[in-house]
C-alpha positions in Angstrom: 3.8 50.6 -17.8 6.2 51.4 -15.3 5.4 48.4 -12.8 5.9 46.4 -15.9 9.5 47.7 -16.6 10.4 47.5 -13.0 9.0 43.9 -13.0 11.1 43.1 -16.1 14.4 44.5 -14.6 13.8 42.6 -11.7 13.7 39.3 -13.4 16.6 40.0 -15.6 18.7 40.8 -12.3 17.8 37.6 -10.6 18.6 35.6 -14.2 21.9 37.4 -14.1 22.8 36.7 -10.4 22.3 33.3 -11.4 24.1 32.6 -14.2 26.9 34.5 -12.5 27.3 32.6 -9.2 26.7 35.9 -7.4 24.3 36.2 -4.2 25.5 33.0 -2.5 23.8 30.7 -4.8 25.9 28.1 -6.8 24.5 27.1 -9.8 26.8 24.9 -11.1 27.2 22.6 -8.2 25.6 21.8 -5.2 26.6 23.1 -1.9 25.7 20.8 0.9 26.8 23.0 4.1 24.4 23.6 6.7 22.1 20.7 5.8 21.8 17.8 8.2 23.5 14.3 6.5 21.0 12.1 4.8 19.1 9.7 6.9 20.7 5.9 7.0 19.0 3.2 5.1 15.6 2.9 6.3 14.7 -1.0 7.0 11.4 -1.8 8.3 8.6 -4.9 8.7 5.5 -4.5 7.0 1.7 -5.0 8.0 -1.0 -5.6 5.7 -4.5 -5.6 6.4 -7.7 -6.0 4.9 -11.2 -7.8 4.7 -12.8 -10.9 2.9 -16.5 -10.9 2.3 -19.0 -12.8 0.3 -21.1 -10.8 -1.7 -25.1 -11.1 -2.0 -25.2 -13.8 1.1 -26.4 -13.0 4.4 -24.3 -14.6 7.0 -23.5 -14.0 10.2 -22.1 -10.1 10.3 -23.8 -9.3 7.1 -23.3 -5.5 5.8 -26.3 -3.7 3.9 -24.5 -0.9 2.2 -22.0 -3.2 0.7 -24.4 -6.5 0.3 -21.7 -8.6 1.8 -21.2 -10.8 4.8 -17.6 -11.1 6.3 -15.5 -14.8 5.7 -13.8 -15.9 8.7 -11.4 -18.7 8.4 -10.0 -17.6 5.0 -6.2 -18.1 4.4 -4.5 -15.4 3.1 -0.9 -14.7 1.8 1.4 -11.7 1.3 3.9 -12.7 -1.6 6.9 -10.4 -2.3 8.9 -11.2 -5.8 11.9 -9.5 -7.1 13.7 -11.5 -9.6 14.6 -15.2 -8.2 13.9 -13.8 -4.4 10.6 -14.6 -2.9 9.0 -14.2 0.3 5.6 -15.6 1.5 3.8 -14.8 4.6 0.4 -16.3 5.9 -2.3 -14.9 7.6 -6.3 -16.2 8.4 -9.3 -13.8 8.6 -10.9 -13.7 11.7 -14.7 -13.7 12.7 -15.0 -10.2 11.0 -13.3 -11.3 8.0 -10.6 -8.9 9.1 -6.8 -10.1 8.5 -3.7 -8.6 9.7 -0.4 -9.8 8.6 2.7 -8.4 10.4 6.3 -9.6 9.0 8.8 -10.4 11.8 11.4 -9.8 9.3 12.8 -7.0 7.7 11.4 -6.9 4.1 13.2 -3.7 2.7 14.6 -5.9 0.0 11.0 -5.6 -1.9 9.1 -2.8 -3.2 5.4 -2.4 -2.1 4.9 -3.1 -6.1 6.9 -6.5 -5.5 4.3 -7.6 -3.2 0.6 -8.5 -3.4 -2.1 -10.1 -1.4 -3.8 -13.7 -2.5 -7.1 -15.4 -1.0 -6.7 -18.4 -3.1 -10.1 -19.6 -2.2 -13.1 -18.9 0.1 -13.8 -21.1 3.2 -17.6 -21.2 2.4 -18.3 -23.6 -0.4 -21.2 -21.8 -1.3 -19.4 -18.4 -1.8 -16.5 -19.8 -3.9 -16.5 -17.6 -7.3 -14.0 -14.5 -7.2 -15.7 -11.3 -7.6 -12.9 -8.6 -7.0 -10.4 -9.1 -8.2 -11.6 -11.7 -10.4 -9.5 -14.8 -10.9 -6.7 -15.5 -8.7 -5.3 -12.0 -9.3 -3.2 -10.6 -6.1 -4.6 -7.6 -4.6 -1.9 -4.5 -4.7 -0.7 -2.7 -1.4 -1.5 0.7 -0.6 0.6 2.5 2.1 -1.2 4.2 5.1 1.3 5.1 7.6 4.5 3.9 9.4 3.8 2.5 13.0 6.6 2.5 15.5 7.0 -0.7 17.2 9.6 -2.4 19.4 12.2 -3.6 16.8 11.8 -0.5 14.5 9.6 0.7 11.8 6.4 -1.0 10.4 5.0 0.2 7.1 1.2 -0.6 7.5 -0.3 -1.1 3.9 -4.2 -2.0 3.2 -5.4 -4.0 0.4 -9.2 -3.2 0.6 -11.8 -5.7 0.0 -11.2 -9.1 -1.5 -14.9 -10.3 -2.8 -16.2 -13.9 -3.4 -19.8 -14.4 -4.6 -22.1 -17.5 -4.7 -22.6 -18.9 -8.7 -26.2 -18.0 -8.3 -27.6 -15.4 -5.8 -29.9 -19.1 -4.5 -26.7 -20.9 -3.6 -25.9 -19.0 -0.2 -26.3 -22.1 1.7 
């Protein structure tokens, strides 16, 4: 019981200090003395990476855990939109289906929510049905890390996997 009373008295003392402005604490306004200045506006380029796959077809590079094969040569677009402003950057997947689009210009005028990656069509006619995401929906960007480049910082994002599939399993070739 005595411990409970001590805890209540201590809590009341802290509340009184806060309300009266005692103890060096200033509740009515911020006092930034001793704190470093805020950082300047950070402006950075972005890099976006991902992989384009053909689900259920066994092409070169077939990856059994995903039941998918990489799709080399797929055109990939990073599109950022904010009101009337728009920027589009093009990339192409390599032999492993992997792509990396790196913007050379600063794109701080766009947030990551305003940018999406589109893979409008598969480079393989037999594997042309969009499976994930369905239709021509863009893939959202997921932040991974900041990378130091010669011209400043680059925000590296991932979009994961873009999957296509054949109209039927027998139509892989």
